[in-house]
C-alpha positions as CSV (number, residue, x, y, z in Angstrom):
1,R,0.0,0.0,0.0
2,A,2.8,2.4,0.8
3,R,4.5,1.6,-2.5
4,C,1.3,2.3,-4.5
5,A,1.1,5.6,-2.7
6,Q,4.7,6.3,-3.9
7,G,3.8,5.6,-7.6
8,A,4.4,1.8,-7.8
9,C,1.9,-0.3,-9.6
10,L,0.8,-3.3,-7.5
11,V,-2.3,-5.2,-8.4
12,R,-4.1,-8.3,-7.1
13,C,-5.6,-11.3,-8.9
14,R,-7.8,-12.7,-6.1
15,R,-5.3,-13.2,-3.3
16,R,-2.1,-13.2,-5.4
17,L,-0.1,-9.9,-5.4
18,Y,1.9,-8.7,-8.4
19,D,4.3,-5.8,-8.8
20,L,3.9,-4.4,-12.4
21,S,6.0,-1.3,-11.9
22,G,8.6,-2.4,-14.4
23,F,5.9,-3.4,-17.0
24,V,3.6,-0.5,-16.7
25,R,5.1,1.5,-19.6
26,L,5.0,-1.5,-21.9
27,H,1.3,-2.4,-21.2
28,P,-0.5,-2.7,-24.6
29,G,-3.6,-1.0,-23.2
30,G,-1.5,2.0,-22.2
31,E,0.2,3.1,-19.0
32,Q,-2.6,5.1,-17.6
33,L,-5.1,2.2,-17.8
34,L,-2.8,0.0,-15.8
35,R,-2.0,2.7,-13.2
36,R,-5.7,3.3,-12.7
37,R,-6.0,-0.3,-11.6
38,A,-3.1,0.0,-9.1
39,G,-4.2,-1.5,-5.8
40,T,-7.2,-3.2,-7.2
41,D,-8.2,-6.8,-8.0
42,V,-7.7,-7.4,-11.8
43,S,-9.4,-10.8,-11.9
44,A,-12.4,-9.5,-13.9
45,A,-10.3,-7.3,-16.1
46,L,-8.3,-10.4,-17.2
47,D,-11.4,-12.0,-18.7
48,G,-12.6,-8.8,-20.3
49,P,-14.2,-6.9,-21.8
50,P,-12.7,-5.1,-23.6
51,H,-10.0,-7.7,-24.0
52,R,-9.8,-11.3,-22.8
53,H,-6.2,-12.0,-21.8
54,S,-4.6,-15.1,-23.3
55,A,-2.9,-17.9,-21.5
56,N,0.5,-16.4,-22.4
57,A,-0.6,-13.1,-20.9
58,R,-1.5,-14.8,-17.6
59,R,1.7,-16.7,-17.7
60,W,3.5,-13.4,-18.3
61,L,1.8,-12.0,-15.2
62,E,3.2,-14.7,-13.0
63,Q,6.7,-13.3,-13.5
64,Y,5.8,-10.3,-11.4
65,Y,4.3,-12.4,-8.5
66,V,5.5,-11.1,-5.1
67,G,3.3,-12.9,-2.6
68,E,-0.2,-13.4,-1.2
69,S,-2.4,-10.7,0.2
70,R,-3.9,-11.7,3.5
71,R,-5.3,-8.4,4.8
72,K,-8.2,-6.1,3.8
73,L,-7.4,-3.2,1.6
74,A,-9.0,0.2,1.2
75,L,-10.0,1.7,-2.1
76,P,-8.3,4.8,-3.5
77,V,-10.1,7.9,-2.5
78,P,-10.2,11.5,-3.7
79,L,-7.9,14.0,-2.0
80,G,-9.4,14.9,1.4
81,G,-11.9,12.0,1.2
82,T,-12.4,9.0,3.3
83,A,-10.9,5.6,2.5
84,V,-13.4,2.7,2.2
85,T,-12.2,-0.6,3.4
86,V,-13.3,-3.7,1.3
87,P,-12.4,-7.4,1.4
88,N,-9.6,-8.7,-0.7
89,R,-11.9,-10.4,-3.2
90,V,-13.9,-7.2,-4.0
91,C,-12.2,-4.6,-6.1
92,H,-13.5,-4.3,-9.6
93,R,-14.0,-0.6,-9.8
94,R,-12.2,1.7,-12.3
95,F,-10.5,4.9,-11.1
96,T,-9.8,8.1,-12.9
97,A,-7.1,10.7,-12.7
98,G,-7.3,13.0,-9.7
99,F,-7.3,10.2,-7.1
100,S,-4.8,10.0,-4.3
101,F,-3.9,6.3,-3.6
102,S,-4.3,6.1,0.1
103,F,-4.6,2.5,1.2
104,Q,-5.6,1.7,4.8
105,S,-5.9,-1.7,6.4
106,Q,-8.1,-3.0,9.2
107,P,-6.2,-2.8,12.5
108,E,-5.4,-6.4,13.0
109,P,-2.2,-7.9,14.6
110,V,0.4,-9.4,12.2
111,D,2.5,-12.3,13.4
112,G,5.9,-12.5,11.8
113,K,5.9,-16.3,11.7
114,E,2.5,-16.1,9.9
115,V,4.0,-13.9,7.2
116,D,7.0,-16.2,6.7
117,A,4.7,-19.2,6.5
118,A,2.5,-17.4,4.0
119,A,5.5,-16.7,1.8
120,Q,6.4,-20.4,1.7
121,T,2.8,-21.6,1.1
122,P,2.0,-22.5,-2.5
123,A,-0.6,-20.0,-3.6
124,R,-3.6,-20.9,-5.7
125,M,-3.2,-20.1,-9.4
126,D,-5.5,-19.7,-12.3
127,P,-5.7,-23.2,-14.0
128,R,-5.2,-21.6,-17.4
129,C,-1.8,-20.2,-16.3
130,K,1.5,-22.1,-16.2
131,T,4.3,-20.4,-14.4
132,V,7.5,-19.7,-16.3
133,D,10.3,-20.9,-14.0
134,V,13.6,-20.0,-15.5
135,E,15.4,-22.2,-12.9
136,K,13.5,-25.3,-14.3
137,D,13.3,-24.2,-17.9
138,L,14.2,-26.4,-20.8
139,V,17.4,-24.3,-21.4
140,D,20.1,-22.9,-19.2
141,W,19.6,-19.2,-19.0
142,Q,23.0,-18.7,-17.6
143,K,24.6,-19.8,-20.9
144,P,24.1,-18.5,-24.5
145,L,20.8,-19.9,-25.9
146,L,21.6,-20.1,-29.6
147,W,23.4,-23.4,-29.3
148,Q,20.9,-24.9,-26.9
149,V,17.6,-24.4,-28.7
150,G,18.3,-26.9,-31.5
151,Y,18.2,-29.7,-28.9
152,L,14.6,-28.9,-27.9
153,G,13.2,-30.8,-30.9
154,E,9.5,-31.1,-30.9
155,K,9.3,-29.0,-27.7
156,Y,10.8,-25.9,-29.4
157,D,7.7,-24.5,-31.0
158,E,5.7,-24.4,-27.8
159,W,8.7,-23.2,-25.8
160,V,9.6,-20.3,-28.1
161,H,6.0,-19.0,-28.1
162,Q,5.9,-18.7,-24.3
163,P,7.3,-15.2,-23.9
164,V,9.4,-14.2,-20.9
165,D,10.5,-10.8,-19.6
166,R,14.3,-11.2,-19.5
167,P,17.2,-10.4,-21.8
168,I,18.7,-13.1,-24.1
169,R,22.3,-13.9,-24.7
170,L,23.0,-15.6,-28.0
171,F,26.7,-16.0,-28.3
172,H,29.7,-16.9,-26.1
173,S,31.8,-14.3,-28.0
174,D,31.3,-10.7,-26.7
175,F,32.1,-9.4,-30.2
176,L,29.4,-11.5,-31.9
177,E,27.0,-10.7,-29.1
178,S,27.5,-7.0,-29.7
179,L,26.8,-7.4,-33.4
180,S,23.5,-9.1,-32.6
181,K,22.3,-6.1,-30.5
182,T,21.2,-2.7,-31.8
183,A,19.8,0.4,-30.2
184,W,16.7,1.7,-32.1
185,Y,18.3,5.0,-33.1
186,V,21.3,3.3,-34.8
187,V,19.1,2.1,-37.6
188,F,18.0,5.7,-38.3
189,I,21.5,7.1,-38.0
190,V,22.9,4.6,-40.4
191,W,20.2,4.3,-43.0
192,A,18.6,7.7,-43.1
193,P,21.6,9.4,-44.7
194,V,21.8,6.6,-47.3
195,V,18.1,7.1,-48.2
196,L,18.7,10.9,-48.6
197,Y,21.8,10.5,-50.7
198,L,20.4,7.8,-53.0
199,S,17.2,9.8,-53.4
200,W,19.3,12.8,-54.6
201,V,21.3,10.5,-57.0
202,S,18.2,9.0,-58.4
203,Y,16.4,12.3,-59.0
204,T,19.4,14.0,-60.6
205,S,20.0,10.9,-62.8
206,L,16.4,10.9,-64.0
207,A,16.7,14.6,-64.6
208,Q,19.3,13.9,-67.3
209,G,16.6,12.3,-69.4
210,N,18.6,9.2,-70.4
211,T,16.4,6.7,-68.6
212,R,13.9,4.7,-70.7
213,L,11.8,1.7,-69.8
214,F,12.0,-1.4,-72.0
215,S,15.0,0.1,-73.8
216,S,16.8,-3.3,-73.6
217,F,14.0,-4.9,-75.7
218,T,13.1,-2.2,-78.2
219,S,14.3,1.3,-78.8
220,E,11.2,2.3,-80.9
221,Y,8.6,1.6,-78.2
222,S,10.7,2.3,-75.1
223,I,9.1,4.7,-72.5
224,P,11.0,7.7,-71.2
225,V,11.1,8.1,-67.4
226,H,11.1,11.7,-66.4
227,K,12.4,13.2,-63.1
228,Y,8.8,14.1,-62.2
229,Y,8.1,10.4,-61.9
230,F,10.6,9.9,-59.0
231,P,8.1,10.5,-56.1
232,F,5.7,7.9,-57.6
233,I,8.6,5.4,-58.1
234,F,9.7,6.1,-54.6
235,L,6.2,5.3,-53.2
236,L,6.1,2.2,-55.4
237,G,9.3,1.0,-53.6
238,M,7.7,1.7,-50.2
239,F,4.6,-0.3,-51.3
240,L,6.7,-3.2,-52.5
241,W,8.6,-3.2,-49.2
242,S,5.3,-3.5,-47.3
243,L,4.6,-6.7,-49.3
244,L,8.1,-8.0,-48.8
245,E,7.8,-7.2,-45.0
246,Y,4.7,-9.4,-44.9
247,L,6.1,-12.3,-46.9
248,I,9.4,-12.4,-44.9
249,H,7.6,-12.2,-41.6
250,R,5.1,-15.0,-42.5
251,F,7.1,-17.4,-44.6
252,V,10.7,-17.0,-43.3
253,F,10.4,-15.7,-39.7
254,H,7.4,-17.9,-38.9
255,M,8.5,-21.1,-40.7
256,K,8.1,-24.1,-38.5
257,P,11.4,-25.9,-38.5
258,P,11.4,-29.7,-38.5
259,A,11.7,-31.1,-34.9
260,S,14.6,-33.3,-36.0
261,N,16.6,-30.5,-37.7
262,Y,19.0,-28.9,-35.2
263,Y,20.3,-26.3,-37.6
264,L,17.0,-25.1,-38.9
265,I,15.7,-24.7,-35.3
266,T,18.9,-22.7,-34.5
267,L,18.5,-20.6,-37.6
268,H,14.8,-19.8,-36.8
269,F,15.7,-18.8,-33.3
270,L,18.5,-16.5,-34.6
271,L,16.2,-14.9,-37.2
272,H,13.0,-14.4,-35.2
273,G,12.5,-17.0,-32.4
274,Q,14.5,-15.0,-30.0
275,H,12.2,-12.0,-30.5
276,H,9.1,-14.1,-29.7
277,K,10.8,-15.6,-26.6
278,S,11.8,-12.2,-25.2
279,P,9.5,-9.6,-27.0
280,F,10.5,-6.7,-24.8
281,D,14.3,-7.1,-25.1
282,S,15.0,-3.5,-26.2
283,S,18.4,-4.3,-27.8
284,R,16.8,-6.9,-30.2
285,L,13.8,-5.1,-31.7
286,V,15.5,-3.7,-34.8
287,F,17.7,-5.3,-37.4
288,P,21.5,-4.8,-36.7
289,P,23.2,-2.8,-39.6
290,V,25.8,-5.4,-40.4
291,P,23.6,-8.3,-41.3
292,A,21.0,-5.9,-42.6
293,S,23.5,-4.5,-45.2
294,L,23.9,-8.0,-46.6
295,V,20.2,-8.5,-47.0
296,I,19.7,-5.0,-48.4
297,G,22.6,-5.6,-50.9
298,F,20.9,-8.8,-52.1
299,F,17.6,-7.1,-52.9
300,Y,19.5,-4.2,-54.6
301,G,21.2,-6.7,-56.9
302,I,17.9,-8.3,-57.8
303,L,16.4,-4.8,-58.8
304,R,19.6,-4.1,-60.9
305,L,18.9,-7.3,-62.9
306,L,15.2,-6.6,-63.4
307,L,15.2,-2.8,-64.1
308,P,17.3,-0.1,-65.7
309,E,20.0,1.1,-63.3
310,V,18.5,4.5,-62.3
311,L,14.9,3.1,-62.2
312,G,16.0,0.2,-60.1
313,L,17.8,2.5,-57.7
314,S,14.7,4.7,-57.4
315,V,12.6,1.7,-56.5
316,F,15.3,0.5,-54.1
317,V,15.6,3.7,-52.2
318,G,11.8,3.8,-51.7
319,G,12.0,0.3,-50.3
320,L,14.9,1.2,-48.1
321,C,12.9,4.1,-46.7
322,G,10.0,1.7,-46.0
323,Y,12.4,-0.6,-44.2
324,V,13.6,2.2,-41.9
325,I,10.0,3.2,-41.1
326,Y,9.1,-0.4,-40.4
327,D,12.0,-0.9,-38.0
328,M,11.3,2.4,-36.1
329,M,7.6,1.5,-36.0
330,H,8.3,-2.0,-34.7
331,Y,10.3,-0.6,-31.8
332,Y,7.6,1.9,-31.0
333,L,4.9,-0.8,-31.0
334,H,6.8,-2.5,-28.3
335,Y,8.0,0.4,-26.2
336,G,5.8,3.4,-27.2
337,S,2.6,4.5,-25.5
338,P,0.4,5.7,-28.3
339,K,-2.8,7.6,-27.5
340,K,-5.9,5.5,-27.2
341,G,-8.0,5.6,-30.4
342,T,-5.1,6.4,-32.7
343,Y,-3.9,4.3,-35.6
344,L,-0.7,3.3,-33.7
345,Y,-2.7,2.4,-30.6
346,G,-4.7,-0.1,-32.6
347,L,-1.6,-1.4,-34.4
348,K,0.2,-1.9,-31.0
349,A,-2.6,-3.9,-29.6
350,Y,-2.7,-5.9,-32.9
351,H,1.0,-6.7,-32.8
352,V,0.9,-7.7,-29.1
353,K,-1.9,-10.1,-29.9
354,H,0.4,-11.6,-32.6
355,H,3.1,-12.2,-29.9
356,F,0.9,-13.5,-27.1
357,E,-2.0,-15.3,-28.8
358,H,-2.1,-15.3,-32.6
359,Q,1.3,-16.4,-33.7
360,K,-0.1,-17.9,-36.9
361,S,-1.8,-14.7,-38.1
362,G,-1.3,-10.9,-37.9
363,F,1.9,-10.8,-39.9
364,G,1.6,-7.2,-40.9
365,I,3.6,-4.9,-38.6
366,S,3.7,-1.4,-40.2
367,T,0.3,-2.0,-41.8
368,R,-2.4,-4.6,-41.6
369,F,-3.2,-4.2,-45.4
370,W,-1.6,-7.5,-46.6
371,D,-3.4,-9.5,-43.8
372,Y,-6.6,-8.9,-45.7
373,P,-5.9,-10.5,-49.1
374,F,-3.8,-13.3,-47.5
375,Q,-6.6,-14.0,-45.0
376,T,-4.3,-13.8,-41.9
377,L,-6.1,-11.0,-40.2
378,I,-6.4,-11.4,-36.4
379,P,-10.2,-11.7,-35.6
380,E,-11.9,-9.1,-33.5
381,E,-12.9,-10.2,-30.0
382,T,-16.6,-10.6,-29.2
383,F,-18.2,-10.8,-25.8
384,E,-21.6,-12.4,-25.5
385,K,-23.8,-11.3,-22.6
386,E,-23.9,-13.9,-19.8
387,D,-27.0,-14.8,-17.9
C-alpha cells in the first residue's frame, strides 16, 4: 500500500499480489489504464471486456508475483476524502485521474511467523496459467541460448512461443553478441543518410533524361522516365517493401522448422524466435546494420537485374525508406505509448496479440493491409452477454 502511494503499480488477482511497476510502460492497453488499476483486483479485467487476456498473458503476469495478500485493503479515495475498506476479493471498480492512492488496512495484529509461513505456502493459481520458472526451464539461461535451442526438438515450437520478460544472450563471444544487438536510433543514424543520398542521386540521374523503360527490348517503343516520376517510383518502392515485409515475416520468420533438424531450429531462433521468446528485449527489436546490409545488398542486386540502373535505384531507395520506417515503428509498437483511439494504438494492440496469442496470423507490422488479401487478419474479439 505504501509503494502504491509512492507511484508503484501493484495489483491483485484474487489473493495473489503482483508488482507491475517495471511493466507499466509496456502495457499494450496504455500506461494510464494499468495505473488506474493499481491497488485493485484485476481478476475480472483479465477476462474482459474489452480484452480477454490469453494464457500467455496470464503466464507473463506470474513473472511479477511477489506474494499473497492476507489483509483487507482500502479503495483509492479523492484527496481529502475517506478511505473505504473492502475485502480482498472485492475490487473491480475503475478509477480516474485525480485520485490519491491512500490505502488503509483494518487494525489487526500481524504475526511475523505467519507472514513467513504465507510466503512459503504455495498459492492458488488460475488453472489456465502455467508459471515460467527460469530455474527449471528447458534451457540454461546462464549460458548462451543459440546453441541450446536446437536440442529442444518437438518442444521448441511451444517453448519459443511462451514469452518471458528477461534479456537473451545468443553467443559466447562478446564481439558476436555486440553485433547481434542494436539500439533503435542506430538504424535511423545509419540508413537515413543513405536514403537521402540515394534519393538525390536517383532524382538527378532521372533529370538527365537518359532513362527509358523497356529500352533493352526495343528502342522504338521504349518509354522515357522523367524526373517528375521519381516520387511515384519512390512510393512504389515503399509499397513493394510492405509486401516484402509481410512475406518475410510470414514465410521466413514464422516457418516451423522440423523437430529433427537442429540447424533449422537454431536458424529460426537466430532470425526471429529470440524475439518471440523475449519480445521486450529493447536491444533486439531492430535489425542490426551489419547483417541488414547483406540482405539489403541482395535485394538491390535483384532490382539491378530486373530494371534499368536508375529506375531500379529509385525503387530500391523507396523500399529502403520503407524498411527504416518499419524498424522504427516496430520498436515503437513494443516500447511506445500511443494515445488511445489512434492508428498506432490499434496497431500496437494488434501486434501484441500476434506475440501473445495469434502467432499464426497478424503478420503485418507497419500495416495490416496485406493480412486482408492473404486472410491472416487477427479476428476481433466478441463478448456475449452472460445470464
